[in-house]
FIKOLZA-1660 file (N, C-alpha, C; in steps of 0.1 Angstrom, whole numbers, plus 5000, padded with zeros to 4 digits):
% residues 145
   i   px   py   pz ch aa at
   1 5361 4901 5085  A  M  N
   1 5347 4897 5084  A  M CA
   1 5343 4898 5070  A  M  C
   2 5336 4888 5066  A  I  N
   2 5328 4887 5054  A  I CA
   2 5315 4894 5053  A  I  C
   3 5313 4906 5046  A  E  N
   3 5300 4910 5045  A  E CA
   3 5288 4904 5036  A  E  C
   4 5278 4899 5043  A  K  N
   4 5268 4896 5035  A  K CA
   4 5262 4903 5026  A  K  C
   5 5260 4898 5014  A  A  N
   5 5253 4908 5003  A  A CA
   5 5239 4910 5007  A  A  C
   6 5235 4923 5007  A  Q  N
   6 5222 4928 5010  A  Q CA
   6 5213 4927 4999  A  Q  C
   7 5199 4921 5000  A  K  N
   7 5191 4919 4991  A  K CA
   7 5183 4932 4990  A  K  C
   8 5180 4936 4978  A  P  N
   8 5174 4949 4976  A  P CA
   8 5159 4949 4980  A  P  C
   9 5156 4962 4983  A  L  N
   9 5141 4962 4987  A  L CA
   9 5132 4963 4974  A  L  C
  10 5121 4959 4975  A  Y  N
  10 5112 4956 4963  A  Y CA
  10 5107 4971 4959  A  Y  C
  11 5106 4978 4968  A  I  N
  11 5101 4995 4965  A  I CA
  11 5109 5002 4975  A  I  C
  12 5117 5010 4968  A  V  N
  12 5127 5018 4977  A  V CA
  12 5119 5033 4978  A  V  C
  13 5117 5036 4992  A  W  N
  13 5110 5048 4995  A  W CA
  13 5118 5060 4989  A  W  C
  14 5110 5069 4982  A  Q  N
  14 5116 5083 4976  A  Q CA
  14 5107 5094 4982  A  Q  C
  15 5114 5105 4982  A  D  N
  15 5108 5116 4986  A  D CA
  15 5096 5120 4975  A  D  C
  16 5098 5118 4963  A  K  N
  16 5088 5120 4954  A  K CA
  16 5074 5113 4957  A  K  C
  17 5073 5105 4966  A  F  N
  17 5061 5097 4970  A  F CA
  17 5054 5105 4982  A  F  C
  18 5060 5113 4987  A  L  N
  18 5055 5123 4996  A  L CA
  18 5043 5129 4993  A  L  C
  19 5033 5130 4999  A  Q  N
  19 5019 5138 4996  A  Q CA
  19 5018 5149 5007  A  Q  C
  20 5027 5151 5015  A  H  N
  20 5027 5163 5025  A  H CA
  20 5014 5163 5032  A  H  C
  21 5009 5151 5036  A  E  N
  21 4997 5150 5045  A  E CA
  21 5002 5140 5055  A  E  C
  22 5006 5143 5067  A  S  N
  22 5013 5134 5073  A  S CA
  22 5006 5119 5077  A  S  C
  23 4994 5120 5080  A  I  N
  23 4989 5106 5081  A  I CA
  23 4989 5095 5070  A  I  C
  24 4987 5105 5058  A  I  N
  24 4989 5095 5044  A  I CA
  24 5002 5093 5043  A  I  C
  25 5013 5101 5045  A  D  N
  25 5026 5096 5042  A  D CA
  25 5030 5085 5052  A  D  C
  26 5026 5086 5063  A  E  N
  26 5028 5075 5073  A  E CA
  26 5023 5062 5069  A  E  C
  27 5012 5063 5063  A  Q  N
  27 5004 5051 5059  A  Q CA
  27 5011 5044 5046  A  Q  C
  28 5015 5054 5038  A  H  N
  28 5021 5050 5025  A  H CA
  28 5034 5044 5030  A  H  C
  29 5042 5051 5037  A  R  N
  29 5054 5042 5044  A  R CA
  29 5054 5029 5047  A  R  C
  30 5041 5027 5057  A  G  N
  30 5038 5015 5062  A  G CA
  30 5034 5004 5051  A  G  C
  31 5027 5009 5041  A  A  N
  31 5023 4998 5029  A  A CA
  31 5036 4996 5025  A  A  C
  32 5044 5003 5021  A  V  N
  32 5056 5002 5013  A  V CA
  32 5066 4990 5023  A  V  C
  33 5065 4994 5036  A  A  N
  33 5072 4985 5044  A  A CA
  33 5068 4969 5044  A  A  C
  34 5056 4969 5045  A  I  N
  34 5049 4956 5045  A  I CA
  34 5051 4950 5031  A  I  C
  35 5050 4956 5020  A  I  N
  35 5054 4950 5007  A  I CA
  35 5068 4946 5007  A  I  C
  36 5078 4954 5012  A  N  N
  36 5091 4951 5014  A  N CA
  36 5094 4938 5021  A  N  C
  37 5085 4937 5032  A  S  N
  37 5087 4926 5043  A  S CA
  37 5084 4915 5035  A  S  C
  38 5072 4914 5027  A  L  N
  38 5068 4903 5019  A  L CA
  38 5077 4896 5010  A  L  C
  39 5084 4907 5003  A  H  N
  39 5093 4904 4992  A  H CA
  39 5105 4899 4999  A  H  C
  40 5109 4903 5012  A  Y  N
  40 5121 4897 5018  A  Y CA
  40 5118 4882 5022  A  Y  C
  41 5105 4882 5026  A  F  N
  41 5102 4866 5029  A  F CA
  41 5104 4857 5017  A  F  C
  42 5097 4862 5007  A  I  N
  42 5098 4855 4996  A  I CA
  42 5113 4852 4992  A  I  C
  43 5121 4861 4992  A  Q  N
  43 5136 4859 4988  A  Q CA
  43 5142 4848 4997  A  Q  C
  44 5137 4848 5010  A  Q  N
  44 5141 4838 5019  A  Q CA
  44 5136 4823 5014  A  Q  C
  45 5127 4823 5005  A  G  N
  45 5123 4809 5000  A  G CA
  45 5109 4807 5005  A  G  C
  46 5102 4816 5011  A  L  N
  46 5090 4813 5018  A  L CA
  46 5078 4813 5007  A  L  C
  47 5069 4803 5006  A  S  N
  47 5058 4804 4997  A  S CA
  47 5047 4814 5001  A  S  C
  48 5039 4815 4991  A  L  N
  48 5028 4824 4995  A  L CA
  48 5018 4818 5004  A  L  C
  49 5017 4806 5004  A  N  N
  49 5010 4797 5013  A  N CA
  49 5015 4799 5028  A  N  C
  50 5027 4799 5029  A  Q  N
  50 5035 4801 5041  A  Q CA
  50 5033 4816 5046  A  Q  C
  51 5032 4825 5037  A  L  N
  51 5032 4838 5039  A  L CA
  51 5018 4844 5042  A  L  C
  52 5007 4835 5044  A  K  N
  52 4994 4840 5045  A  K CA
  52 4992 4849 5055  A  K  C
  53 4998 4847 5066  A  P  N
  53 4997 4859 5076  A  P CA
  53 5001 4872 5072  A  P  C
  54 5012 4873 5066  A  T  N
  54 5017 4885 5061  A  T CA
  54 5010 4891 5052  A  T  C
  55 5005 4882 5042  A  V  N
  55 4994 4888 5032  A  V CA
  55 4983 4892 5035  A  V  C
  56 4977 4888 5047  A  Q  N
  56 4966 4893 5053  A  Q CA
  56 4967 4904 5061  A  Q  C
  57 4979 4906 5066  A  I  N
  57 4983 4920 5073  A  I CA
  57 4982 4931 5062  A  I  C
  58 4990 4926 5052  A  L  N
  58 4991 4937 5040  A  L CA
  58 4975 4942 5035  A  L  C
  59 4968 4931 5033  A  K  N
  59 4954 4934 5026  A  K CA
  59 4945 4944 5038  A  K  C
  60 4947 4938 5049  A  N  N
  60 4941 4946 5060  A  N CA
  60 4946 4962 5062  A  N  C
  61 4959 4961 5060  A  Y  N
  61 4962 4975 5060  A  Y CA
  61 4960 4982 5048  A  Y  C
  62 4960 4978 5037  A  L  N
  62 4954 4984 5024  A  L CA
  62 4940 4991 5025  A  L  C
  63 4934 4981 5032  A  N  N
  63 4920 4985 5035  A  N CA
  63 4916 4994 5045  A  N  C
  64 4926 4995 5056  A  F  N
  64 4927 5006 5065  A  F CA
  64 4930 5019 5060  A  F  C
  65 4941 5019 5051  A  H  N
  65 4946 5029 5042  A  H CA
  65 4935 5037 5034  A  H  C
  66 4928 5028 5025  A  F  N
  66 4917 5032 5019  A  F CA
  66 4907 5039 5026  A  F  C
  67 4903 5033 5037  A  M  N
  67 4891 5039 5049  A  M CA
  67 4897 5051 5053  A  M  C
  68 4911 5054 5055  A  T  N
  68 4915 5067 5059  A  T CA
  68 4914 5079 5049  A  T  C
  69 4917 5074 5037  A  E  N
  69 4918 5083 5026  A  E CA
  69 4902 5088 5023  A  E  C
  70 4894 5076 5023  A  Q  N
  70 4879 5079 5020  A  Q CA
  70 4873 5087 5029  A  Q  C
  71 4877 5086 5042  A  G  N
  71 4870 5095 5053  A  G CA
  71 4874 5109 5051  A  G  C
  72 4886 5113 5047  A  I  N
  72 4892 5124 5044  A  I CA
  72 4885 5130 5034  A  I  C
  73 4884 5122 5022  A  L  N
  73 4879 5127 5011  A  L CA
  73 4861 5130 5012  A  L  C
  74 4855 5121 5019  A  E  N
  74 4841 5122 5023  A  E CA
  74 4839 5136 5031  A  E  C
  75 4847 5138 5040  A  A  N
  75 4845 5151 5047  A  A CA
  75 4846 5162 5038  A  A  C
  76 4855 5161 5026  A  L  N
  76 4855 5173 5020  A  L CA
  76 4846 5173 5007  A  L  C
  77 4838 5163 5009  A  E  N
  77 4829 5161 4996  A  E CA
  77 4835 5162 4983  A  E  C
  78 4845 5155 4982  A  C  N
  78 4854 5153 4969  A  C CA
  78 4846 5147 4957  A  C  C
  79 4847 5154 4947  A  P  N
  79 4840 5152 4935  A  P CA
  79 4845 5135 4930  A  P  C
  80 4857 5132 4933  A  L  N
  80 4864 5122 4929  A  L CA
  80 4862 5110 4939  A  L  C
  81 4851 5110 4948  A  M  N
  81 4850 5100 4956  A  M CA
  81 4845 5087 4952  A  M  C
  82 4836 5087 4942  A  K  N
  82 4831 5076 4935  A  K CA
  82 4842 5067 4928  A  K  C
  83 4848 5075 4922  A  Q  N
  83 4861 5068 4915  A  Q CA
  83 4872 5062 4925  A  Q  C
  84 4873 5070 4937  A  Y  N
  84 4883 5063 4946  A  Y CA
  84 4877 5051 4952  A  Y  C
  85 4864 5052 4956  A  K  N
  85 4857 5038 4962  A  K CA
  85 4858 5028 4951  A  K  C
  86 4857 5031 4938  A  A  N
  86 4857 5019 4928  A  A CA
  86 4872 5015 4928  A  A  C
  87 4881 5023 4926  A  E  N
  87 4894 5018 4926  A  E CA
  87 4899 5011 4937  A  E  C
  88 4896 5016 4949  A  S  N
  88 4900 5008 4963  A  S CA
  88 4893 4993 4961  A  S  C
  89 4882 4993 4958  A  A  N
  89 4875 4979 4958  A  A CA
  89 4882 4970 4947  A  A  C
  90 4885 4978 4935  A  K  N
  90 4891 4969 4927  A  K CA
  90 4904 4965 4929  A  K  C
  91 4913 4972 4937  A  T  N
  91 4925 4968 4942  A  T CA
  91 4925 4958 4952  A  T  C
  92 4915 4959 4960  A  L  N
  92 4914 4945 4969  A  L CA
  92 4909 4933 4962  A  L  C
  93 4899 4934 4953  A  R  N
  93 4897 4923 4944  A  R CA
  93 4909 4917 4935  A  R  C
  94 4916 4927 4929  A  D  N
  94 4930 4923 4922  A  D CA
  94 4938 4916 4932  A  D  C
  95 4941 4921 4944  A  F  N
  95 4950 4917 4953  A  F CA
  95 4948 4900 4957  A  F  C
  96 4933 4899 4959  A  D  N
  96 4929 4886 4962  A  D CA
  96 4932 4876 4949  A  D  C
  97 4929 4882 4937  A  A  N
  97 4930 4872 4925  A  A CA
  97 4945 4869 4924  A  A  C
  98 4955 4880 4926  A  C  N
  98 4969 4876 4923  A  C CA
  98 4973 4866 4933  A  C  C
  99 4969 4869 4946  A  Y  N
  99 4973 4859 4958  A  Y CA
  99 4970 4847 4953  A  Y  C
 100 4957 4844 4949  A  L  N
 100 4952 4829 4946  A  L CA
 100 4958 4825 4932  A  L  C
 101 4963 4834 4924  A  Q  N
 101 4971 4829 4913  A  Q CA
 101 4986 4826 4916  A  Q  C
 102 4989 4834 4923  A  G  N
 102 5005 4832 4929  A  G CA
 102 5005 4820 4937  A  G  C
 103 4993 4814 4943  A  I  N
 103 4994 4803 4951  A  I CA
 103 4993 4789 4940  A  I  C
 104 4982 4791 4931  A  S  N
 104 4980 4781 4923  A  S CA
 104 4993 4777 4914  A  S  C
 105 4999 4789 4909  A  E  N
 105 5010 4789 4900  A  E CA
 105 5023 4786 4908  A  E  C
 106 5022 4786 4921  A  E  N
 106 5035 4786 4931  A  E CA
 106 5044 4796 4926  A  E  C
 107 5041 4807 4922  A  D  N
 107 5048 4817 4919  A  D CA
 107 5045 4832 4926  A  D  C
 108 5052 4833 4937  A  P  N
 108 5047 4847 4944  A  P CA
 108 5049 4859 4937  A  P  C
 109 5058 4860 4927  A  T  N
 109 5062 4871 4921  A  T CA
 109 5048 4877 4914  A  T  C
 110 5039 4869 4911  A  T  N
 110 5026 4874 4907  A  T CA
 110 5020 4884 4915  A  T  C
 111 5021 4881 4927  A  L  N
 111 5015 4891 4937  A  L CA
 111 5023 4903 4939  A  L  C
 112 5036 4900 4939  A  L  N
 112 5046 4913 4938  A  L CA
 112 5044 4921 4928  A  L  C
 113 5043 4916 4918  A  I  N
 113 5041 4926 4905  A  I CA
 113 5027 4932 4905  A  I  C
 114 5016 4926 4910  A  C  N
 114 5001 4933 4914  A  C CA
 114 5004 4944 4923  A  C  C
 115 5012 4940 4934  A  L  N
 115 5014 4951 4943  A  L CA
 115 5023 4964 4937  A  L  C
 116 5035 4961 4930  A  R  N
 116 5041 4973 4924  A  R CA
 116 5032 4981 4914  A  R  C
 117 5023 4973 4908  A  N  N
 117 5016 4980 4899  A  N CA
 117 5005 4988 4905  A  N  C
 118 4999 4982 4919  A  W  N
 118 4989 4991 4927  A  W CA
 118 4997 5004 4930  A  W  C
 119 5008 5002 4935  A  W  N
 119 5017 5012 4940  A  W CA
 119 5017 5023 4931  A  W  C
 120 5022 5020 4919  A  Q  N
 120 5023 5030 4908  A  Q CA
 120 5010 5038 4903  A  Q  C
 121 4999 5027 4903  A  Q  N
 121 4985 5035 4901  A  Q CA
 121 4980 5044 4911  A  Q  C
 122 4984 5040 4924  A  H  N
 122 4977 5048 4935  A  H CA
 122 4985 5061 4938  A  H  C
 123 4998 5063 4934  A  L  N
 123 5004 5075 4932  A  L CA
 123 5000 5083 4921  A  L  C
 124 4996 5077 4911  A  E  N
 124 4990 5084 4898  A  E CA
 124 4975 5089 4903  A  E  C
 125 4968 5082 4912  A  L  N
 125 4955 5087 4917  A  L CA
 125 4957 5097 4926  A  L  C
 126 4968 5097 4934  A  H  N
 126 4972 5108 4944  A  H CA
 126 4975 5122 4936  A  H  C
 127 4978 5122 4923  A  E  N
 127 4981 5132 4917  A  E CA
 127 4967 5140 4915  A  E  C
 128 4956 5134 4916  A  K  N
 128 4942 5139 4915  A  K CA
 128 4937 5141 4930  A  K  C
 129 4939 5134 4938  A  I  N
 129 4931 5135 4953  A  I CA
 129 4939 5143 4962  A  I  C
 130 4953 5144 4959  A  T  N
 130 4962 5152 4970  A  T CA
 130 4957 5166 4972  A  T  C
 131 4954 5173 4962  A  P  N
 131 4950 5187 4963  A  P CA
 131 4938 5188 4973  A  P  C
 132 4928 5179 4974  A  F  N
 132 4917 5178 4982  A  F CA
 132 4922 5172 4996  A  F  C
 133 4933 5164 4997  A  L  N
 133 4936 5162 5012  A  L CA
 133 4942 5173 5018  A  L  C
 134 4950 5182 5009  A  H  N
 134 4955 5195 5014  A  H CA
 134 4945 5205 5020  A  H  C
 135 4933 5203 5015  A  E  N
 135 4922 5210 5021  A  E CA
 135 4916 5208 5033  A  E  C
 136 4918 5196 5037  A  W  N
 136 4913 5188 5050  A  W CA
 136 4919 5194 5062  A  W  C
 137 4909 5200 5070  A  K  N
 137 4915 5208 5083  A  K CA
 137 4912 5200 5094  A  K  C
 138 4912 5186 5094  A  G  N
 138 4911 5177 5103  A  G CA
 138 4922 5177 5112  A  G  C
 139 4919 5172 5124  A  D  N
 139 4933 5173 5134  A  D CA
 139 4935 5157 5138  A  D  C
 140 4949 5156 5143  A  Y  N
 140 4951 5142 5148  A  Y CA
 140 4952 5142 5162  A  Y  C
 141 4953 5132 5169  A  C  N
 141 4956 5132 5183  A  C CA
 141 4971 5134 5183  A  C  C
 142 4974 5145 5192  A  R  N
 142 4988 5149 5192  A  R CA
 142 4991 5146 5207  A  R  C
 143 5004 5140 5211  A  V  N
 143 5010 5136 5222  A  V CA
 143 5018 5151 5226  A  V  C
 144 5014 5157 5239  A  N  N
 144 5026 5167 5243  A  N CA
 144 5036 5162 5247  A  N  C
 145 5047 5168 5243  A  E  N
 145 5060 5165 5248  A  E CA
 145 5066 5174 5259  A  E  C
% end
């Protein structure tokens, strides 16, 4: 049997991405998975126009993630809240701009580069906010086994 060459993931999950706050780590893995799915479909030859539903899922997911982190930071009265909100709003504006540019130039890599840059910047922001996240004493819904 001839093995089909595997196409690489766009962002390979690494332990150094872990923030050791379970809900945040799960959402980060989810964001990376959706980015990798978008990359996969682009490698299959689909245009950003064809991938509009996937792009919308990713944008909604990022917004959902930002709301989760904001909720925790607000509960802790984090002094970085204003910066976090500003960076989250900028990310969503940049996302839209990169998507539209990618469509107009018929170059989906524009959006992928934007997403990779966001991921790197988001991890840098976590260097500042994760200590606050660790102070959070909130609880999650737990299912008893």
